C-alpha positions as CSV (number, residue, x, y, z in Angstrom):
1,M,114.3,109.3,103.9
2,S,112.4,109.9,100.7
3,D,111.1,107.0,98.5
4,S,113.5,107.0,95.7
5,P,114.5,104.2,93.2
6,S,118.2,104.3,94.7
7,Q,116.9,104.0,98.4
8,H,118.4,100.3,98.6
9,L,121.7,101.4,97.3
10,I,121.8,104.0,100.1
11,I,120.9,101.3,102.6
12,A,123.4,98.8,101.0
13,E,126.0,101.4,101.6
14,W,125.1,101.9,105.3
15,I,125.2,98.0,105.8
16,L,128.4,97.7,104.2
17,E,130.1,100.4,106.3
18,R,128.4,98.8,109.4
19,G,130.0,95.5,108.6
20,E,127.4,93.2,110.4
21,A,124.0,91.8,109.5
22,V,121.0,93.8,110.0
23,N,117.4,93.1,109.8
24,A,114.5,95.2,108.6
25,H,113.7,96.5,112.1
26,D,117.4,97.8,112.5
27,V,117.1,99.6,109.0
28,S,113.7,100.9,109.8
29,E,114.9,102.4,113.1
30,K,117.8,104.1,111.3
31,F,116.3,105.6,108.3
32,G,112.7,106.2,109.8
33,I,111.0,103.9,107.2
34,P,107.9,101.6,107.7
35,N,108.9,98.1,108.5
36,N,107.1,96.5,105.3
37,R,108.8,99.0,103.0
38,E,112.2,98.1,104.5
39,Q,111.4,94.2,104.0
40,A,110.8,95.3,100.4
41,C,114.1,97.1,100.2
42,L,116.1,94.2,101.8
43,A,114.7,92.0,99.1
44,M,115.4,94.2,96.4
45,M,119.1,94.3,97.6
46,E,119.2,90.4,97.4
47,R,117.9,90.6,93.8
48,D,120.1,93.4,92.7
49,K,123.1,92.0,90.6
50,A,125.5,94.9,91.6
51,I,125.1,94.1,95.5
52,T,126.7,91.0,96.8
53,T,124.8,89.8,100.0
54,K,124.9,87.1,102.4
55,R,121.4,86.1,104.0
56,S,121.0,84.5,107.5
57,E,118.1,83.6,109.6
58,T,117.8,83.6,113.5
59,T,115.0,82.8,115.7
60,S,113.5,85.7,117.2
61,S,114.0,86.2,121.0
62,N,110.6,87.4,121.8
63,A,108.7,84.9,119.5
64,R,106.3,82.4,121.0
65,Q,106.7,78.6,120.3
66,Y,103.5,78.5,118.2
67,D,104.2,81.4,115.8
68,Y,104.2,80.7,112.3
69,D,107.2,82.6,111.4
70,N,109.4,83.2,114.3
71,T,112.6,83.6,112.3
72,V,114.1,86.9,111.6
73,K,115.8,87.4,108.2
74,K,119.3,89.2,108.3
75,I,121.4,90.5,105.5
76,T,125.0,91.3,105.3
77,V,126.2,93.3,102.4
78,I,129.7,91.8,101.3
79,A,130.4,94.0,98.3
80,I,128.9,96.7,95.9
81,D,130.0,96.8,92.3
82,R,130.1,100.6,91.6
83,D,130.9,100.0,88.1
84,K,127.5,98.2,87.3
85,I,125.7,101.0,89.2
86,A,127.7,103.7,87.3
87,R,126.7,101.9,83.9
88,R,123.1,101.7,85.1
89,K,122.9,105.4,85.7
90,M,124.5,106.4,82.2
91,R,122.4,104.1,80.2
92,P,118.7,103.8,81.7
93,S,116.5,100.8,80.5
94,Y,113.7,103.1,79.2
95,N,114.3,104.1,75.7
96,D,112.8,107.7,75.8
97,Q,114.3,108.4,72.0
98,Q,112.3,105.6,70.5
99,Y,109.1,105.8,72.8
100,P,108.8,109.5,73.8
101,L,106.6,110.1,76.6
102,Y,103.6,112.5,76.0
103,P,100.7,113.7,78.2
104,V,97.4,112.1,77.5
105,S,95.3,114.5,79.3
106,D,94.9,116.5,76.0
107,L,93.7,113.2,74.1
108,T,90.1,112.3,73.5
109,R,88.9,108.9,75.0
110,A,89.2,107.3,71.6
111,E,92.7,108.4,70.9
112,K,93.9,107.4,74.4
113,W,93.0,103.6,73.4
114,E,94.6,103.8,69.9
């Protein structure tokens, strides 16, 4: 799976279809993504206003007593607001009309810092 800005939406759809709580390890096995990137996607899912999630934590079965963090974060997707996502795609947050992008490789060093 490619590293795209909508990757957390694809994963949220999968969790919603599955209907049960998943952790980062389950998702990384399914999509072939490194575990640390998957934890970031789950955190992004929790912060996204278009996705309603429920977070739960369980104690890991293979964790030792003296481990600092022996809980596993699990997330259940309850609902996805597709209208918010559609509006987000129609109206991007970057205003390219007012602030057009232009290459800086042609500029001199002094012009780049103006």
